C-alpha positions in Angstrom: -37.5 66.5 -119.0 -34.0 66.6 -120.4 -32.6 66.9 -116.9 -34.7 64.0 -115.7 -33.5 61.8 -118.5 -29.9 62.6 -117.8 -30.4 61.8 -114.2 -32.0 58.5 -115.0 -29.3 57.7 -117.4 -26.7 58.5 -114.8 -28.5 56.3 -112.3 -28.6 53.4 -114.8 -24.9 54.0 -115.6 -24.2 53.9 -111.9 -26.0 50.7 -111.5 -24.2 49.2 -114.4 -20.9 50.3 -113.0 -21.7 48.9 -109.6 -22.6 45.5 -111.1 -19.5 45.3 -113.4 -16.8 47.2 -111.6 -17.4 46.5 -108.0 -17.0 43.1 -106.3 -20.2 41.5 -105.4 -20.8 40.9 -101.6 -19.6 37.4 -100.4 -21.7 34.9 -98.4 -22.0 35.9 -94.7 -19.4 34.3 -92.3 -20.2 33.7 -88.6 -17.6 35.3 -86.5 -17.4 34.7 -82.7 -18.7 37.8 -81.0 -17.8 36.9 -77.4 -15.4 34.9 -75.2 -17.7 31.9 -74.9 -18.2 31.8 -78.6 -14.5 31.9 -79.2 -13.8 29.1 -76.8 -16.5 26.9 -78.4 -15.3 27.6 -81.9 -11.7 26.8 -81.0 -12.4 23.7 -79.0 -14.6 21.8 -81.5 -11.8 20.8 -83.9 -9.3 19.9 -81.1 -11.5 17.9 -78.6 -11.9 14.9 -80.8 -8.2 14.1 -81.4 -7.6 14.6 -77.7 -10.3 12.2 -76.8 -9.0 9.7 -79.3 -5.5 9.9 -77.8 -6.9 9.6 -74.3 -8.8 6.4 -75.3 -5.7 5.0 -76.9 -3.7 5.6 -73.7 -6.3 4.1 -71.5 -6.4 1.0 -73.8 -2.6 0.6 -73.5 -2.7 1.0 -69.7 -5.5 -1.6 -69.5 -3.5 -4.0 -71.7 -0.3 -3.7 -69.6 -2.3 -4.2 -66.4 -3.9 -7.3 -67.8 -0.5 -8.7 -68.9 1.0 -7.9 -65.5 -1.9 -9.6 -63.7 -1.6 -12.7 -65.9 2.2 -12.8 -65.2 1.6 -12.7 -61.5 -1.0 -15.5 -61.8 1.4 -17.6 -63.9 4.3 -17.0 -61.5 2.3 -18.0 -58.5 0.9 -21.1 -60.3 4.2 -22.4 -61.7 7.3 -20.6 -60.3 7.1 -18.8 -57.0 4.4 -18.4 -54.4 4.2 -15.8 -51.5 3.6 -17.4 -48.1 2.8 -15.7 -44.9 4.5 -17.3 -41.9 2.3 -17.8 -38.8 3.8 -18.7 -35.5 7.3 -18.4 -34.0 8.6 -21.9 -34.9 11.3 -20.5 -37.2 12.3 -17.5 -35.1 14.6 -15.7 -35.2 15.4 -16.7 -38.8 11.8 -16.2 -40.0 9.4 -14.3 -37.7 5.7 -14.5 -37.3 4.0 -12.4 -39.9 6.9 -12.5 -42.3 6.0 -12.9 -46.0 8.4 -15.2 -47.8 8.8 -16.3 -51.4 8.6 -20.0 -52.0 10.1 -21.7 -55.1 7.8 -24.4 -56.3 9.0 -27.9 -55.7 8.5 -28.9 -59.3 11.2 -26.3 -60.3 13.9 -27.3 -57.9 16.9 -28.4 -59.9 18.3 -30.7 -57.2 17.0 -32.8 -54.3 16.2 -31.1 -51.0 19.3 -30.5 -49.0 20.0 -30.3 -45.3 19.6 -26.9 -43.9 17.0 -25.7 -46.5 13.8 -24.2 -45.2 10.7 -25.8 -46.8 7.0 -25.2 -46.8 4.9 -28.3 -46.7 1.5 -29.7 -46.0 1.4 -31.1 -42.4 0.0 -34.5 -41.5 -3.8 -34.5 -41.4 -3.8 -35.6 -37.7 -1.3 -33.1 -36.4 -0.6 -34.0 -32.7 0.6 -30.5 -31.8 0.1 -26.9 -32.4 2.7 -24.4 -33.7 3.1 -21.6 -31.2 1.2 -18.6 -32.5 0.2 -20.6 -35.6 -3.2 -20.5 -37.3 -3.1 -23.9 -39.1 -2.4 -24.5 -42.7 1.0 -25.2 -44.3 4.1 -25.2 -42.1 7.5 -23.8 -42.6 10.5 -25.7 -41.0 14.1 -26.6 -41.6 15.3 -29.9 -43.0 17.9 -31.4 -40.7 18.1 -35.1 -42.0 17.7 -36.7 -45.4 16.4 -40.0 -46.8 18.4 -43.0 -45.6 19.9 -41.2 -42.6 19.5 -42.0 -38.9 18.7 -39.0 -36.6 18.5 -38.9 -32.8 19.8 -36.8 -29.9 22.0 -37.2 -26.9 21.6 -34.5 -24.2 21.5 -31.2 -26.1 23.1 -32.5 -29.2 21.4 -33.6 -32.4 23.1 -36.6 -34.1 22.8 -37.6 -37.7 24.4 -41.0 -38.6 26.2 -40.7 -35.2 27.7 -37.3 -36.0 26.7 -34.1 -34.2 25.2 -31.3 -36.1 27.3 -28.2 -35.5 25.6 -25.5 -37.5 24.5 -22.9 -34.9 22.7 -20.8 -37.5 20.0 -23.5 -37.7 18.6 -22.9 -34.2 18.0 -20.2 -31.5 20.9 -20.5 -29.0 18.6 -19.4 -26.2 16.8 -22.7 -26.3 19.7 -25.0 -27.3 19.9 -27.4 -30.1 17.3 -29.9 -28.8 15.2 -27.8 -26.5 12.7 -29.5 -24.2 11.7 -32.2 -26.7 14.5 -34.8 -27.5 14.8 -36.4 -30.9 13.9 -40.1 -30.9 16.2 -42.3 -32.9 14.6 -42.5 -36.4 15.7 -44.2 -39.6 14.4 -42.2 -42.6 13.0 -44.2 -45.5 13.4 -43.2 -49.2 11.5 -39.9 -49.8 11.4 -38.9 -46.1 12.8 -35.8 -44.5 13.2 -34.9 -40.8 12.3 -31.2 -40.2 12.8 -29.1 -37.1 12.0 -25.6 -35.9 14.8 -23.1 -35.4 13.0 -22.2 -32.2 13.7 -25.6 -30.5 11.4 -24.7 -27.6 8.5 -25.2 -30.2 8.4 -29.0 -30.5 5.7 -29.1 -33.2 8.0 -30.6 -35.8 9.2 -34.1 -36.8 10.1 -34.8 -33.2 6.3 -35.1 -32.6 4.7 -35.8 -36.0 7.5 -37.8 -37.6 9.3 -37.4 -40.9 7.5 -35.7 -43.9 7.2 -37.1 -47.4 8.6 -35.5 -50.5 5.0 -35.4 -51.9 4.0 -33.0 -49.1 6.6 -30.4 -49.9 5.2 -27.2 -51.5 8.5 -25.7 -52.2 11.7 -24.1 -50.8 11.7 -20.8 -49.0 14.2 -18.6 -50.8 13.7 -15.1 -49.4 11.9 -12.9 -46.8 10.2 -10.0 -48.6 8.2 -8.2 -45.9 8.6 -8.0 -42.1 6.5 -6.1 -39.7 4.3 -4.9 -42.5 7.2 -3.2 -44.3 9.3 -4.1 -47.3 12.3 -6.2 -46.2 14.6 -8.5 -48.2 16.8 -11.3 -46.8 17.7 -14.5 -48.5 17.1 -17.8 -46.7 
């Protein structure tokens, strides 16, 4: 009996000691037990910030693309316009398939000058066809201005009785006049006489007459592609 009481007391003392002296067990914590659990546990807190950064980057890219597209639209509408040349009328200066930049007529600071290359709307009843052309606007060189008289004698173009001497304005293989002479023409206010650099192509003012200022789209300022490749040359 006595031994049993002592043992019971000792057991109770041990229980008391355990409750008072030893730390109580803490709540269970889940610990990854395998590689897949470790990856899942580590990726959960980092994926969300990464996704937010990615969405922010995509939003910035979309914004800049939209701004660039708007800038291109505004440039083409009000400043410069790309134009693809069809036909060989302006060869060798501008060749068929060349893509040129055209400065809009409304932005030209000075009147059209002799020697400039212009893009314009042709007359509705065009009596000729540009060699290799596909219709639409034409690109030709201005050789006579409002108020001037233009004509030709032999293979020489005359403006107000004086010969034009600029050899860069025509292909020397076909001469200054080519096969179609220039009929003597007095240009009225707002009229321009345009000719092809390839004078063997007579589809210019020699056949359809002077063009009006109102028909001019703009001035060709540079070639930017040739033969399907990037190319730059001022006009």
